[in-house]
Residue, then its C-alpha position, 0 to 999 in steps of 0.5 A: m496744544g497752543p498756537g505756539s506749537a503750530r508756529q514751532r512745527e511750521a518753523d521746523a518744517h520750513r527749516r527741514a525743507t530749506s536744508a533739503q533744498q540746500t543739499v540738492r543744490t550742493e549735490r548738483a554742484r559737485p563735479v562727477s570726478a569728486t566721487p571717490g573711487r570712481p573715474p569720471k563718467h565721460v573720458s575723452l580719448p585721443p583719435k585712433y583712426r582718421d578718414p583720409r577723405s574727410g579728415a573725420t576721426w574715431s577713437g575706436r570705441g563705440r559704434a563704428p562710423g559709416w566711413i569705416a565700412g569696408t576699410k581695413l583699420e590698418r590703413i587708416l590707423i593714426q601713427g603716433 
């Protein structure tokens, strides 16, 4: 193997590394919703319940906030 072979291998390695870096940048830049067949990871839902004292709202999903404790959900349901 001559000196030309080493330079060629180095150039090939550089080209592969640059290609891999470009792929990573492209993948990061792609929006989440661009994944075919899947909904976006985070969907904001409209509030379903409102605290009459503070005006805080809750969508009804996830862990219930502290202000809901001991309250009947029908009383704080947002009509609409």
